[in-house]
N, C-alpha and C positions, 0 to 999 in steps of 0.2 A: 698218285701212285697208292696204293694199300699198306697199311701198315706189315703184313708180309711180306710185300713188294722191299718197301724201304728195309725191313729187317735183314731180307735175303741179302739185299745191295751191300749193307755194312759187313755183315758175314763174309760176303767174298770178298771186301777190301782187307778183312782180318786175316782172311785164309791166305790170301795173295801173299800178305807179310808173311804168316806164318811159315807158307811153303817155301819162300825164297831163303829164309834164316834155318828152315831144316835142311836144304839144299848147301849153306853154306858150313852149318856147324852139326849136321846131322841132329840126332835126339839129344844130346849131350846134358840137356835138363832130366834126362830119365835118373840121374845120381840125385837130384832134389829130393828129400825128404819134404812130406805134404806141409810140414810147419815152415820151411824155407819157400815154397811155394806162395804160401798166405803171406810171409814175410816180403817176399817180390811184389805181389798186389798191392800190398800194403805200402811201398816204396812210391809205388806208380800213381795211386791214390792221393796221397798225403803229399805229392808233387802237384798234382792237379789242384787240390785244395790251397797251396801255397801260390803258385800262379793265381788263383781266383783271387785270394786275400791282397796280395801285393800288386796284381794287375800287370807285372811285367815279368818275363821269364829272363834269366842271363845266359840259360844256354838255348841254342838256336832251335828248340823243339818246343813245341805249343801242348794244348791239352789233347788234340785228336789222335798222336802218335801214343799216348799214354793210355787213352782209352782202350785204344787196339791193344795195348799190351796188357789191360785188364783181361780183356775177352780172351787173348791168347793164353795169357798165364792160368786163367780160371779155367779153361779147356785142358791143360795139361796138369793141372789140380785133379781135375776129374779122372784123366788118364791115371795119375799116380796112385789116386785111390782105388780104382781099379787094379792095378797092377801091382801096387807096391813099388817100392824105389827099388834101384838097381844099381849093381856097381861099375856098369859100364853101358854105353849105348846098344843095346840089344834089339832093337825095332828096326825095321826097314820103313824107308819113306813112305813106301804104299801101305804098311800096317799103321802106320802113326797118322795120315792122312784118312783112314778109312776111320780110326777111332776119331778123330777131330770131327769129321763129318757126322757120325753117330750122334756127337755131345750138341754139335752144333744145332741139330736136327731136334733133340730133346729139348735144347733151349727155347726153339723156337715155338714149338708145339704148347710149352708151359706159358711163354709169352703170349701166344694165341689165347690159351685157355683164361688166363688171367686178366688179358686184355678186354673180354668178352664181358667178363662180371664187372671189373673196374670201368667198363665203358670208356676208355682210351683216356682216363685222368691223367696219365702221364703226360701228355701234350699241353697241358695246363701247367705244369710242374717248370720251376725253374731249373736251369742245368746245374746250378751248384746242390740243387738238392740229391741228385743223383750222386753226387761226389759225397755227401754228407751220408746216404744210405748205403754206399757201396764201403765207406769207413767203418760204418756199423756194423754192415755182414762182416767185414773183417776181423772186427774186435769179439762177434760172436764168434766166429772161426776160431778165432784163437784161444777164447775161452774152453770151447768144445774140445779143442786140442789138448791143452791143458788137462781137462778131464778125461783124457784117453778117448775121446770119441764118446763119451757117454752123456745121455742127456735124460733129464727127467720127463719131460713133457716137448719139447722143442725137437724142429727139425735138424736133422745133421748136416755135416760140412758140406756134403752134395747138394743139399738145397742151398745153403748159402753161396756156393761157388757159381750156382745157376743163376741165382738173383746177382750177382755181381754181374755176370753174363749179360743179362737183360737190361740192366741198369745202365752199362757201358753202352750198349747198343742203342738204348733211348738217347744218351747223350751222343753219340756219333750222329744219331738222325737229326737231331735238333740243331746241331752244329754246323750241319753241311753249307 
């Protein structure tokens, strides 16, 4: 399988979970401010790191569901950056899935461009490195959020969310 096919397969798995939760809960996450989305991603990445370091999980969910959660919450973060937060679930399932697909496609295109330039170096990385890189991106995002979105030279919050998506997808591909 090509990297693009593997990426699409991983995103399909994430989208399937997202769609089921969207059916169960609606877009209740629309009330979340971007900082809360970032913190939710932090919780998932921190749990992955904890499992990696301890070698055991006390809750009957492993690393894979957390990586899926990171992909889905990072896409939620991109949607929230675009729309702003709301006091209610104000989007239809079809509208949300259209936005999800848009950002998943953007993440794929970014991955393909970077993958070309870096010559698939991610395949030689250890899965734990993805966790550390995601955590680093979260800390960068928190700092940018604390600075009200202002940066002097760095990419913005959206670029960090896209990188989190791609690192999480790489992790999903590697632990398949």
